[in-house]
C-alpha positions in Angstrom: -34.2 13.4 -35.1 -31.0 15.1 -36.2 -32.8 18.5 -36.1 -33.6 17.8 -32.4 -30.0 17.0 -31.7 -28.8 20.1 -33.5 -31.3 22.3 -31.6 -30.3 21.0 -28.2 -26.6 21.4 -29.0 -27.3 25.0 -30.1 -29.0 25.7 -26.9 -26.3 24.2 -24.8 -23.7 26.5 -26.5 -25.9 29.6 -26.8 -24.4 32.8 -25.3 -27.9 34.1 -24.7 -28.6 31.2 -22.3 -25.2 30.7 -21.0 -24.0 34.1 -20.5 -20.4 34.3 -19.3 -20.8 37.4 -17.2 -23.7 35.8 -15.4 -21.7 32.7 -14.8 -18.9 34.7 -13.4 -21.2 36.6 -11.0 -22.7 33.3 -9.8 -19.2 31.9 -9.1 -18.5 34.8 -6.9 -21.6 34.4 -4.7 -20.7 33.7 -1.1 -22.7 31.3 1.1 -24.0 34.5 3.1 -25.5 36.0 -0.1 -27.4 32.6 -0.7 -29.2 32.7 2.6 -32.1 34.7 3.8 -31.3 37.1 6.6 -34.9 37.6 8.0 -37.4 34.9 9.2 -40.2 34.1 7.0 -42.9 36.0 8.9 -40.9 39.2 8.8 -40.2 38.8 5.0 -43.9 38.0 4.4 -45.0 41.2 6.2 -42.5 43.4 4.5 -43.4 42.0 1.1 -47.1 42.5 1.7 -46.6 46.1 2.6 -44.3 46.7 -0.3 -46.2 45.0 -3.1 -49.7 45.3 -1.8 -50.9 42.3 -3.8 -54.4 40.8 -3.4 -54.8 37.6 -1.6 -54.7 35.7 -4.8 -52.8 37.7 -7.4 -53.3 36.6 -10.9 -51.3 37.3 -14.2 -52.2 37.5 -17.8 -48.8 36.3 -18.9 -49.4 33.6 -21.6 -53.0 34.3 -21.7 -53.0 36.3 -24.9 -52.4 34.9 -28.5 -48.7 35.7 -29.6 -49.1 36.6 -33.2 -46.2 37.3 -35.5 -46.9 41.0 -35.3 -46.7 41.0 -31.5 -43.5 39.1 -31.4 -41.9 41.4 -33.9 -43.1 44.4 -31.9 -41.8 43.0 -28.7 -38.3 42.4 -30.5 -38.5 45.9 -31.7 -39.4 47.3 -28.3 -36.1 45.8 -26.8 -34.3 48.0 -29.3 -36.4 51.2 -28.8 -37.9 53.0 -26.0 -39.9 50.7 -23.7 -42.3 53.6 -22.9 -43.7 53.3 -26.5 -44.2 49.7 -26.2 -45.9 50.2 -22.8 -48.5 52.2 -24.4 -48.9 50.2 -27.6 -48.9 46.6 -26.3 -52.3 46.7 -24.5 -53.8 48.0 -27.8 -52.1 45.3 -29.8 -53.3 42.6 -27.5 -56.8 44.0 -27.4 -56.9 44.0 -31.2 -55.5 40.4 -31.3 -58.0 39.2 -28.7 -60.7 40.6 -30.8 -59.6 38.9 -34.0 -58.8 35.7 -32.2 -62.3 35.5 -30.5 -64.2 37.0 -33.3 -65.5 39.8 -31.1 -64.5 43.1 -29.6 -63.5 43.0 -25.9 -63.8 46.2 -24.0 
């Protein structure tokens, strides 16, 4: 129980979660900046044109196993060029999916 309390307190004080610069920017927001300026139909039309998403877009976020190697590589990628990680990550995920399922996925 004590560990849970300590974890919660650490989270409440974490500068990674409660970033002072972000808090300052939020305080400076005006009411106008918090309101949409176009009606829904117009925003929807603009977004459909801009994003060109299918009717039911899907994502793979959270669908792949997150091994220790993947987590380390993700942390490393934040420090290094993201272009390298963009190329490497699909290969790493494919490799981990193969080992997790016991078969090779094309």
